[in-house]
mmCIF file of the C-alpha atoms, coordinates in Angstrom:
data_MODEL
# 
_entry.id   MODEL 
# 
loop_
_atom_site.group_PDB 
_atom_site.id 
_atom_site.type_symbol 
_atom_site.label_atom_id 
_atom_site.label_alt_id 
_atom_site.label_comp_id 
_atom_site.label_asym_id 
_atom_site.label_entity_id 
_atom_site.label_seq_id 
_atom_site.pdbx_PDB_ins_code 
_atom_site.Cartn_x 
_atom_site.Cartn_y 
_atom_site.Cartn_z 
_atom_site.occupancy 
_atom_site.B_iso_or_equiv 
_atom_site.pdbx_formal_charge 
_atom_site.auth_seq_id 
_atom_site.auth_comp_id 
_atom_site.auth_asym_id 
_atom_site.auth_atom_id 
_atom_site.pdbx_PDB_model_num 
ATOM 1  C CA . UNK A 1 1  ? -94.793 46.289 -55.940 1.00 0.00 ? 1  UNK A CA 1 
ATOM 2  C CA . UNK A 1 2  ? -91.105 46.960 -56.697 1.00 0.00 ? 2  UNK A CA 1 
ATOM 3  C CA . UNK A 1 3  ? -89.264 44.469 -58.881 1.00 0.00 ? 3  UNK A CA 1 
ATOM 4  C CA . UNK A 1 4  ? -87.103 42.016 -56.984 1.00 0.00 ? 4  UNK A CA 1 
ATOM 5  C CA . UNK A 1 5  ? -83.393 42.515 -57.541 1.00 0.00 ? 5  UNK A CA 1 
ATOM 6  C CA . UNK A 1 6  ? -81.492 39.387 -58.455 1.00 0.00 ? 6  UNK A CA 1 
ATOM 7  C CA . UNK A 1 7  ? -78.624 38.870 -56.036 1.00 0.00 ? 7  UNK A CA 1 
ATOM 8  C CA . UNK A 1 8  ? -75.618 36.767 -56.765 1.00 0.00 ? 8  UNK A CA 1 
ATOM 9  C CA . UNK A 1 9  ? -72.783 35.437 -54.662 1.00 0.00 ? 9  UNK A CA 1 
ATOM 10 C CA . UNK A 1 10 ? -70.757 38.660 -55.124 1.00 0.00 ? 10 UNK A CA 1 
ATOM 11 C CA . UNK A 1 11 ? -73.424 40.618 -53.226 1.00 0.00 ? 11 UNK A CA 1 
ATOM 12 C CA . UNK A 1 12 ? -72.678 38.687 -50.023 1.00 0.00 ? 12 UNK A CA 1 
ATOM 13 C CA . UNK A 1 13 ? -70.708 40.237 -47.189 1.00 0.00 ? 13 UNK A CA 1 
ATOM 14 C CA . UNK A 1 14 ? -68.523 38.264 -44.807 1.00 0.00 ? 14 UNK A CA 1 
ATOM 15 C CA . UNK A 1 15 ? -67.648 38.858 -41.159 1.00 0.00 ? 15 UNK A CA 1 
ATOM 16 C CA . UNK A 1 16 ? -64.079 38.630 -39.846 1.00 0.00 ? 16 UNK A CA 1 
ATOM 17 C CA . UNK A 1 17 ? -64.190 34.888 -39.157 1.00 0.00 ? 17 UNK A CA 1 
ATOM 18 C CA . UNK A 1 18 ? -65.639 34.125 -42.592 1.00 0.00 ? 18 UNK A CA 1 
ATOM 19 C CA . UNK A 1 19 ? -63.111 36.438 -44.255 1.00 0.00 ? 19 UNK A CA 1 
ATOM 20 C CA . UNK A 1 20 ? -60.199 34.709 -42.527 1.00 0.00 ? 20 UNK A CA 1 
ATOM 21 C CA . UNK A 1 21 ? -61.558 31.339 -43.688 1.00 0.00 ? 21 UNK A CA 1 
ATOM 22 C CA . UNK A 1 22 ? -61.965 32.734 -47.221 1.00 0.00 ? 22 UNK A CA 1 
ATOM 23 C CA . UNK A 1 23 ? -58.223 33.480 -47.315 1.00 0.00 ? 23 UNK A CA 1 
ATOM 24 C CA . UNK A 1 24 ? -57.244 30.378 -45.320 1.00 0.00 ? 24 UNK A CA 1 
ATOM 25 C CA . UNK A 1 25 ? -55.605 32.419 -42.558 1.00 0.00 ? 25 UNK A CA 1 
ATOM 26 C CA . UNK A 1 26 ? -56.108 33.093 -38.857 1.00 0.00 ? 26 UNK A CA 1 
ATOM 27 C CA . UNK A 1 27 ? -57.969 36.099 -37.462 1.00 0.00 ? 27 UNK A CA 1 
ATOM 28 C CA . UNK A 1 28 ? -54.654 37.526 -36.250 1.00 0.00 ? 28 UNK A CA 1 
ATOM 29 C CA . UNK A 1 29 ? -53.212 37.250 -39.769 1.00 0.00 ? 29 UNK A CA 1 
ATOM 30 C CA . UNK A 1 30 ? -56.352 38.856 -41.196 1.00 0.00 ? 30 UNK A CA 1 
ATOM 31 C CA . UNK A 1 31 ? -56.005 41.930 -38.994 1.00 0.00 ? 31 UNK A CA 1 
ATOM 32 C CA . UNK A 1 32 ? -52.241 42.110 -39.649 1.00 0.00 ? 32 UNK A CA 1 
ATOM 33 C CA . UNK A 1 33 ? -52.995 42.048 -43.376 1.00 0.00 ? 33 UNK A CA 1 
ATOM 34 C CA . UNK A 1 34 ? -55.529 44.854 -42.968 1.00 0.00 ? 34 UNK A CA 1 
ATOM 35 C CA . UNK A 1 35 ? -53.069 46.909 -40.891 1.00 0.00 ? 35 UNK A CA 1 
ATOM 36 C CA . UNK A 1 36 ? -50.342 46.462 -43.512 1.00 0.00 ? 36 UNK A CA 1 
ATOM 37 C CA . UNK A 1 37 ? -52.796 47.399 -46.305 1.00 0.00 ? 37 UNK A CA 1 
ATOM 38 C CA . UNK A 1 38 ? -52.207 44.017 -47.958 1.00 0.00 ? 38 UNK A CA 1 
ATOM 39 C CA . UNK A 1 39 ? -55.858 43.135 -47.342 1.00 0.00 ? 39 UNK A CA 1 
ATOM 40 C CA . UNK A 1 40 ? -58.823 45.513 -47.771 1.00 0.00 ? 40 UNK A CA 1 
ATOM 41 C CA . UNK A 1 41 ? -60.223 47.473 -44.857 1.00 0.00 ? 41 UNK A CA 1 
ATOM 42 C CA . UNK A 1 42 ? -63.704 46.437 -43.758 1.00 0.00 ? 42 UNK A CA 1 
ATOM 43 C CA . UNK A 1 43 ? -66.783 48.591 -43.559 1.00 0.00 ? 43 UNK A CA 1 
ATOM 44 C CA . UNK A 1 44 ? -68.757 48.563 -40.346 1.00 0.00 ? 44 UNK A CA 1 
ATOM 45 C CA . UNK A 1 45 ? -72.427 47.585 -40.637 1.00 0.00 ? 45 UNK A CA 1 
ATOM 46 C CA . UNK A 1 46 ? -72.743 48.391 -36.922 1.00 0.00 ? 46 UNK A CA 1 
ATOM 47 C CA . UNK A 1 47 ? -70.325 49.173 -34.135 1.00 0.00 ? 47 UNK A CA 1 
ATOM 48 C CA . UNK A 1 48 ? -67.791 46.353 -33.744 1.00 0.00 ? 48 UNK A CA 1 
ATOM 49 C CA . UNK A 1 49 ? -69.196 44.515 -36.778 1.00 0.00 ? 49 UNK A CA 1 
ATOM 50 C CA . UNK A 1 50 ? -66.601 44.591 -39.549 1.00 0.00 ? 50 UNK A CA 1 
ATOM 51 C CA . UNK A 1 51 ? -67.783 43.284 -42.905 1.00 0.00 ? 51 UNK A CA 1 
ATOM 52 C CA . UNK A 1 52 ? -66.087 42.707 -46.264 1.00 0.00 ? 52 UNK A CA 1 
ATOM 53 C CA . UNK A 1 53 ? -67.888 42.463 -49.620 1.00 0.00 ? 53 UNK A CA 1 
ATOM 54 C CA . UNK A 1 54 ? -67.189 39.060 -51.168 1.00 0.00 ? 54 UNK A CA 1 
ATOM 55 C CA . UNK A 1 55 ? -66.527 40.627 -54.592 1.00 0.00 ? 55 UNK A CA 1 
ATOM 56 C CA . UNK A 1 56 ? -63.743 42.770 -53.079 1.00 0.00 ? 56 UNK A CA 1 
ATOM 57 C CA . UNK A 1 57 ? -62.228 39.733 -51.379 1.00 0.00 ? 57 UNK A CA 1 
ATOM 58 C CA . UNK A 1 58 ? -62.201 37.809 -54.659 1.00 0.00 ? 58 UNK A CA 1 
ATOM 59 C CA . UNK A 1 59 ? -60.417 40.698 -56.395 1.00 0.00 ? 59 UNK A CA 1 
ATOM 60 C CA . UNK A 1 60 ? -57.872 40.857 -53.579 1.00 0.00 ? 60 UNK A CA 1 
ATOM 61 C CA . UNK A 1 61 ? -57.247 37.111 -53.700 1.00 0.00 ? 61 UNK A CA 1 
ATOM 62 C CA . UNK A 1 62 ? -56.634 37.307 -57.465 1.00 0.00 ? 62 UNK A CA 1 
ATOM 63 C CA . UNK A 1 63 ? -54.249 40.254 -57.001 1.00 0.00 ? 63 UNK A CA 1 
ATOM 64 C CA . UNK A 1 64 ? -52.322 38.421 -54.275 1.00 0.00 ? 64 UNK A CA 1 
ATOM 65 C CA . UNK A 1 65 ? -52.013 35.289 -56.439 1.00 0.00 ? 65 UNK A CA 1 
ATOM 66 C CA . UNK A 1 66 ? -50.358 37.399 -59.164 1.00 0.00 ? 66 UNK A CA 1 
ATOM 67 C CA . UNK A 1 67 ? -47.655 38.716 -56.809 1.00 0.00 ? 67 UNK A CA 1 
ATOM 68 C CA . UNK A 1 68 ? -44.301 36.929 -56.886 1.00 0.00 ? 68 UNK A CA 1 
ATOM 69 C CA . UNK A 1 69 ? -43.761 34.593 -53.950 1.00 0.00 ? 69 UNK A CA 1 
ATOM 70 C CA . UNK A 1 70 ? -40.820 35.296 -51.636 1.00 0.00 ? 70 UNK A CA 1 
ATOM 71 C CA . UNK A 1 71 ? -38.208 32.570 -51.527 1.00 0.00 ? 71 UNK A CA 1 
ATOM 72 C CA . UNK A 1 72 ? -39.418 30.941 -54.718 1.00 0.00 ? 72 UNK A CA 1 
# 
């Protein structure tokens, strides 16, 4: 029997709706962010099933928080 791998929260993957909620934005804003390369591109687990690794989303959120805010 193979040893069981310990998974943590960073191993999770999120769908588009969950990813938008993670960033606190709408689905339209999510896809605009992906198109503008501000947000990471998803991988496709199956046709029409975009997924984002939670660890990548956390890194992106940290990077975006370090950017200067416009109008501030």
